[in-house]
N, CA, C and O atoms as a GROMACS GRO file, in nm:
protein
  304
    1UNK      N    1   0.194  -1.994  -1.420
    1UNK     CA    2   0.054  -2.007  -1.455
    1UNK      C    3   0.017  -2.155  -1.448
    1UNK      O    4   0.098  -2.242  -1.480
    2UNK      N    5  -0.107  -2.182  -1.406
    2UNK     CA    6  -0.157  -2.318  -1.397
    2UNK      C    7  -0.284  -2.330  -1.480
    2UNK      O    8  -0.356  -2.233  -1.502
    3UNK      N    9  -0.309  -2.451  -1.526
    3UNK     CA   10  -0.433  -2.478  -1.599
    3UNK      C   11  -0.536  -2.531  -1.501
    3UNK      O   12  -0.504  -2.603  -1.407
    4UNK      N   13  -0.660  -2.494  -1.526
    4UNK     CA   14  -0.771  -2.534  -1.441
    4UNK      C   15  -0.877  -2.598  -1.530
    4UNK      O   16  -0.919  -2.538  -1.629
    5UNK      N   17  -0.920  -2.717  -1.494
    5UNK     CA   18  -1.024  -2.783  -1.572
    5UNK      C   19  -1.158  -2.767  -1.500
    5UNK      O   20  -1.172  -2.802  -1.383
    6UNK      N   21  -1.255  -2.712  -1.572
    6UNK     CA   22  -1.391  -2.698  -1.519
    6UNK      C   23  -1.488  -2.747  -1.624
    6UNK      O   24  -1.453  -2.764  -1.741
    7UNK      N   25  -1.610  -2.771  -1.582
    7UNK     CA   26  -1.711  -2.820  -1.675
    7UNK      C   27  -1.743  -2.713  -1.780
    7UNK      O   28  -1.716  -2.594  -1.760
    8UNK      N   29  -1.799  -2.757  -1.890
    8UNK     CA   30  -1.837  -2.663  -1.995
    8UNK      C   31  -1.940  -2.563  -1.943
    8UNK      O   32  -1.936  -2.445  -1.977
    9UNK      N   33  -2.033  -2.611  -1.861
    9UNK     CA   34  -2.136  -2.523  -1.806
    9UNK      C   35  -2.072  -2.414  -1.720
    9UNK      O   36  -2.106  -2.296  -1.734
   10UNK      N   37  -1.978  -2.452  -1.632
   10UNK     CA   38  -1.910  -2.353  -1.548
   10UNK      C   39  -1.827  -2.258  -1.634
   10UNK      O   40  -1.820  -2.138  -1.605
   11UNK      N   41  -1.764  -2.310  -1.737
   11UNK     CA   42  -1.683  -2.226  -1.826
   11UNK      C   43  -1.770  -2.123  -1.897
   11UNK      O   44  -1.731  -2.007  -1.913
   12UNK      N   45  -1.888  -2.166  -1.941
   12UNK     CA   46  -1.980  -2.073  -2.007
   12UNK      C   47  -2.028  -1.964  -1.911
   12UNK      O   48  -2.037  -1.847  -1.948
   13UNK      N   49  -2.059  -2.004  -1.788
   13UNK     CA   50  -2.102  -1.906  -1.688
   13UNK      C   51  -1.989  -1.808  -1.657
   13UNK      O   52  -2.013  -1.688  -1.645
   14UNK      N   53  -1.868  -1.859  -1.644
   14UNK     CA   54  -1.752  -1.774  -1.619
   14UNK      C   55  -1.734  -1.674  -1.735
   14UNK      O   56  -1.711  -1.555  -1.713
   15UNK      N   57  -1.744  -1.724  -1.856
   15UNK     CA   58  -1.730  -1.637  -1.974
   15UNK      C   59  -1.836  -1.527  -1.974
   15UNK      O   60  -1.805  -1.410  -1.997
   16UNK      N   61  -1.961  -1.564  -1.946
   16UNK     CA   62  -2.070  -1.466  -1.946
   16UNK      C   63  -2.052  -1.362  -1.835
   16UNK      O   64  -2.070  -1.242  -1.857
   17UNK      N   65  -2.016  -1.408  -1.715
   17UNK     CA   66  -1.995  -1.316  -1.602
   17UNK      C   67  -1.879  -1.221  -1.631
   17UNK      O   68  -1.888  -1.102  -1.605
   18UNK      N   69  -1.771  -1.274  -1.684
   18UNK     CA   70  -1.654  -1.191  -1.715
   18UNK      C   71  -1.689  -1.087  -1.821
   18UNK      O   72  -1.647  -0.972  -1.811
   19UNK      N   73  -1.766  -1.128  -1.920
   19UNK     CA   74  -1.806  -1.033  -2.026
   19UNK      C   75  -1.892  -0.922  -1.968
   19UNK      O   76  -1.876  -0.806  -2.005
   20UNK      N   77  -1.984  -0.956  -1.877
   20UNK     CA   78  -2.070  -0.855  -1.815
   20UNK      C   79  -1.989  -0.755  -1.733
   20UNK      O   80  -2.023  -0.637  -1.725
   21UNK      N   81  -1.881  -0.804  -1.672
   21UNK     CA   82  -1.799  -0.718  -1.586
   21UNK      C   83  -1.683  -0.654  -1.663
   21UNK      O   84  -1.605  -0.576  -1.607
   22UNK      N   85  -1.671  -0.688  -1.793
   22UNK     CA   86  -1.566  -0.633  -1.879
   22UNK      C   87  -1.426  -0.666  -1.825
   22UNK      O   88  -1.337  -0.580  -1.822
   23UNK      N   89  -1.409  -0.790  -1.782
   23UNK     CA   90  -1.278  -0.838  -1.736
   23UNK      C   91  -1.253  -0.975  -1.799
   23UNK      O   92  -1.344  -1.034  -1.858
   24UNK      N   93  -1.132  -1.023  -1.786
   24UNK     CA   94  -1.102  -1.157  -1.836
   24UNK      C   95  -1.151  -1.261  -1.734
   24UNK      O   96  -1.176  -1.230  -1.618
   25UNK      N   97  -1.164  -1.383  -1.781
   25UNK     CA   98  -1.204  -1.491  -1.692
   25UNK      C   99  -1.103  -1.510  -1.579
   25UNK      O  100  -1.141  -1.536  -1.465
   26UNK      N  101  -0.976  -1.497  -1.611
   26UNK     CA  102  -0.871  -1.510  -1.510
   26UNK      C  103  -0.884  -1.403  -1.402
   26UNK      O  104  -0.871  -1.431  -1.283
   27UNK      N  105  -0.909  -1.279  -1.445
   27UNK     CA  106  -0.923  -1.171  -1.348
   27UNK      C  107  -1.046  -1.191  -1.261
   27UNK      O  108  -1.042  -1.163  -1.141
   28UNK      N  109  -1.155  -1.239  -1.319
   28UNK     CA  110  -1.276  -1.264  -1.242
   28UNK      C  111  -1.251  -1.373  -1.138
   28UNK      O  112  -1.294  -1.360  -1.023
   29UNK      N  113  -1.184  -1.478  -1.176
   29UNK     CA  114  -1.152  -1.585  -1.080
   29UNK      C  115  -1.066  -1.530  -0.967
   29UNK      O  116  -1.090  -1.560  -0.850
   30UNK      N  117  -0.965  -1.449  -1.000
   30UNK     CA  118  -0.880  -1.391  -0.896
   30UNK      C  119  -0.961  -1.303  -0.802
   30UNK      O  120  -0.939  -1.306  -0.681
   31UNK      N  121  -1.054  -1.225  -0.855
   31UNK     CA  122  -1.140  -1.140  -0.770
   31UNK      C  123  -1.228  -1.225  -0.679
   31UNK      O  124  -1.245  -1.195  -0.560
   32UNK      N  125  -1.284  -1.332  -0.735
   32UNK     CA  126  -1.371  -1.418  -0.655
   32UNK      C  127  -1.294  -1.488  -0.542
   32UNK      O  128  -1.344  -1.502  -0.431
   33UNK      N  129  -1.172  -1.530  -0.573
   33UNK     CA  130  -1.088  -1.592  -0.471
   33UNK      C  131  -1.055  -1.492  -0.360
   33UNK      O  132  -1.063  -1.524  -0.242
   34UNK      N  133  -1.019  -1.370  -0.400
   34UNK     CA  134  -0.988  -1.266  -0.301
   34UNK      C  135  -1.110  -1.236  -0.214
   34UNK      O  136  -1.098  -1.224  -0.092
   35UNK      N  137  -1.225  -1.222  -0.276
   35UNK     CA  138  -1.348  -1.193  -0.200
   35UNK      C  139  -1.381  -1.307  -0.105
   35UNK      O  140  -1.420  -1.284   0.009
   36UNK      N  141  -1.367  -1.430  -0.152
   36UNK     CA  142  -1.394  -1.546  -0.068
   36UNK      C  143  -1.300  -1.547   0.052
   36UNK      O  144  -1.343  -1.572   0.165
   37UNK      N  145  -1.174  -1.520   0.029
   37UNK     CA  146  -1.075  -1.517   0.137
   37UNK      C  147  -1.111  -1.410   0.239
   37UNK      O  148  -1.101  -1.434   0.359
   38UNK      N  149  -1.151  -1.291   0.194
   38UNK     CA  150  -1.190  -1.182   0.284
   38UNK      C  151  -1.313  -1.218   0.366
   38UNK      O  152  -1.320  -1.186   0.484
   39UNK      N  153  -1.410  -1.285   0.304
   39UNK     CA  154  -1.531  -1.326   0.374
   39UNK      C  155  -1.500  -1.429   0.482
   39UNK      O  156  -1.557  -1.425   0.591
   40UNK      N  157  -1.410  -1.520   0.453
   40UNK     CA  158  -1.373  -1.623   0.552
   40UNK      C  159  -1.305  -1.561   0.672
   40UNK      O  160  -1.322  -1.609   0.784
   41UNK      N  161  -1.229  -1.456   0.652
   41UNK     CA  162  -1.162  -1.389   0.763
   41UNK      C  163  -1.264  -1.322   0.853
   41UNK      O  164  -1.247  -1.320   0.975
   42UNK      N  165  -1.372  -1.268   0.796
   42UNK     CA  166  -1.474  -1.198   0.872
   42UNK      C  167  -1.560  -1.293   0.956
   42UNK      O  168  -1.606  -1.254   1.063
   43UNK      N  169  -1.581  -1.414   0.909
   43UNK     CA  170  -1.674  -1.506   0.973
   43UNK      C  171  -1.602  -1.615   1.051
   43UNK      O  172  -1.497  -1.663   1.008
   44UNK      N  173  -1.659  -1.653   1.165
   44UNK     CA  174  -1.602  -1.768   1.236
   44UNK      C  175  -1.607  -1.892   1.147
   44UNK      O  176  -1.704  -1.913   1.073
   45UNK      N  177  -1.503  -1.973   1.156
   45UNK     CA  178  -1.497  -2.090   1.070
   45UNK      C  179  -1.573  -2.209   1.125
   45UNK      O  180  -1.622  -2.293   1.049
   46UNK      N  181  -1.585  -2.217   1.256
   46UNK     CA  182  -1.650  -2.333   1.316
   46UNK      C  183  -1.751  -2.286   1.419
   46UNK      O  184  -1.746  -2.172   1.465
   47UNK      N  185  -1.840  -2.373   1.454
   47UNK     CA  186  -1.938  -2.342   1.557
   47UNK      C  187  -1.867  -2.313   1.689
   47UNK      O  188  -1.912  -2.228   1.766
   48UNK      N  189  -1.758  -2.382   1.715
   48UNK     CA  190  -1.682  -2.361   1.839
   48UNK      C  191  -1.627  -2.218   1.844
   48UNK      O  192  -1.613  -2.161   1.953
   49UNK      N  193  -1.596  -2.159   1.729
   49UNK     CA  194  -1.548  -2.021   1.725
   49UNK      C  195  -1.660  -1.924   1.763
   49UNK      O  196  -1.633  -1.816   1.814
   50UNK      N  197  -1.782  -1.963   1.738
   50UNK     CA  198  -1.898  -1.879   1.767
   50UNK      C  199  -1.936  -1.884   1.915
   50UNK      O  200  -1.992  -1.788   1.968
   51UNK      N  201  -1.904  -1.993   1.980
   51UNK     CA  202  -1.939  -2.011   2.121
   51UNK      C  203  -1.878  -1.900   2.204
   51UNK      O  204  -1.761  -1.864   2.187
   52UNK      N  205  -1.956  -1.847   2.294
   52UNK     CA  206  -1.908  -1.741   2.382
   52UNK      C  207  -1.938  -1.602   2.333
   52UNK      O  208  -1.929  -1.507   2.411
   53UNK      N  209  -1.972  -1.585   2.205
   53UNK     CA  210  -1.999  -1.452   2.154
   53UNK      C  211  -2.128  -1.393   2.211
   53UNK      O  212  -2.142  -1.271   2.219
   54UNK      N  213  -2.220  -1.478   2.251
   54UNK     CA  214  -2.348  -1.432   2.304
   54UNK      C  215  -2.351  -1.432   2.457
   54UNK      O  216  -2.455  -1.406   2.516
   55UNK      N  217  -2.238  -1.460   2.519
   55UNK     CA  218  -2.235  -1.470   2.665
   55UNK      C  219  -2.283  -1.343   2.734
   55UNK      O  220  -2.344  -1.351   2.840
   56UNK      N  221  -2.257  -1.228   2.676
   56UNK     CA  222  -2.296  -1.100   2.736
   56UNK      C  223  -2.433  -1.052   2.691
   56UNK      O  224  -2.476  -0.943   2.729
   57UNK      N  225  -2.501  -1.132   2.612
   57UNK     CA  226  -2.633  -1.093   2.563
   57UNK      C  227  -2.735  -1.097   2.676
   57UNK      O  228  -2.734  -1.190   2.756
   58UNK      N  229  -2.823  -0.997   2.685
   58UNK     CA  230  -2.926  -0.997   2.789
   58UNK      C  231  -3.020  -1.117   2.778
   58UNK      O  232  -3.085  -1.155   2.876
   59UNK      N  233  -3.028  -1.176   2.662
   59UNK     CA  234  -3.115  -1.293   2.644
   59UNK      C  235  -3.063  -1.415   2.717
   59UNK      O  236  -3.138  -1.510   2.741
   60UNK      N  237  -2.937  -1.415   2.751
   60UNK     CA  238  -2.876  -1.532   2.812
   60UNK      C  239  -2.833  -1.507   2.957
   60UNK      O  240  -2.747  -1.577   3.010
   61UNK      N  241  -2.893  -1.408   3.020
   61UNK     CA  242  -2.861  -1.377   3.159
   61UNK      C  243  -2.958  -1.453   3.249
   61UNK      O  244  -3.079  -1.450   3.225
   62UNK      N  245  -2.909  -1.518   3.350
   62UNK     CA  246  -2.994  -1.588   3.445
   62UNK      C  247  -2.991  -1.738   3.425
   62UNK      O  248  -2.922  -1.791   3.338
   63UNK      N  249  -3.068  -1.804   3.507
   63UNK     CA  250  -3.078  -1.949   3.505
   63UNK      C  251  -3.166  -1.991   3.387
   63UNK      O  252  -3.280  -1.947   3.378
   64UNK      N  253  -3.114  -2.072   3.297
   64UNK     CA  254  -3.192  -2.112   3.180
   64UNK      C  255  -3.326  -2.178   3.215
   64UNK      O  256  -3.425  -2.157   3.145
   65UNK      N  257  -3.330  -2.256   3.321
   65UNK     CA  258  -3.456  -2.320   3.359
   65UNK      C  259  -3.559  -2.219   3.407
   65UNK      O  260  -3.678  -2.232   3.378
   66UNK      N  261  -3.513  -2.117   3.480
   66UNK     CA  262  -3.605  -2.012   3.525
   66UNK      C  263  -3.659  -1.933   3.407
   66UNK      O  264  -3.777  -1.898   3.404
   67UNK      N  265  -3.573  -1.905   3.310
   67UNK     CA  266  -3.616  -1.833   3.190
   67UNK      C  267  -3.720  -1.914   3.115
   67UNK      O  268  -3.823  -1.861   3.072
   68UNK      N  269  -3.694  -2.043   3.099
   68UNK     CA  270  -3.788  -2.130   3.029
   68UNK      C  271  -3.922  -2.136   3.101
   68UNK      O  272  -4.027  -2.129   3.037
   69UNK      N  273  -3.919  -2.149   3.232
   69UNK     CA  274  -4.044  -2.155   3.311
   69UNK      C  275  -4.121  -2.024   3.298
   69UNK      O  276  -4.243  -2.025   3.282
   70UNK      N  277  -4.050  -1.911   3.304
   70UNK     CA  278  -4.115  -1.781   3.292
   70UNK      C  279  -4.181  -1.767   3.155
   70UNK      O  280  -4.290  -1.711   3.144
   71UNK      N  281  -4.115  -1.816   3.052
   71UNK     CA  282  -4.173  -1.808   2.917
   71UNK      C  283  -4.298  -1.894   2.907
   71UNK      O  284  -4.396  -1.854   2.844
   72UNK      N  285  -4.295  -2.011   2.968
   72UNK     CA  286  -4.412  -2.099   2.965
   72UNK      C  287  -4.528  -2.042   3.045
   72UNK      O  288  -4.644  -2.056   3.008
   73UNK      N  289  -4.494  -1.976   3.158
   73UNK     CA  290  -4.597  -1.927   3.248
   73UNK      C  291  -4.655  -1.792   3.205
   73UNK      O  292  -4.754  -1.747   3.262
   74UNK      N  293  -4.596  -1.727   3.106
   74UNK     CA  294  -4.645  -1.594   3.068
   74UNK      C  295  -4.784  -1.598   3.005
   74UNK      O  296  -4.849  -1.493   2.995
   75UNK      N  297  -4.831  -1.713   2.963
   75UNK     CA  298  -4.964  -1.724   2.903
   75UNK      C  299  -5.069  -1.764   3.005
   75UNK      O  300  -5.188  -1.771   2.972
   76UNK      N  301  -5.026  -1.791   3.128
   76UNK     CA  302  -5.125  -1.829   3.232
   76UNK      C  303  -5.197  -1.710   3.287
   76UNK      O  304  -5.282  -1.724   3.375
   0.00000   0.00000   0.00000
């Protein structure tokens, strides 16, 4: 077991949240850590990880300059 130092404000919030969920503060922290870890696995960590995901999107098919010109000219 390790000790964790947090501000009084954070400790009070932790106590209130744990009481609402009928769990101990330690259990709530463990749940939050687990949930955070699961969320990080689902989401790309960097913008570079996101690159290429939209390559097959119909919005990105064709010459970007032609698309831009067509968008500008649609009001003429």
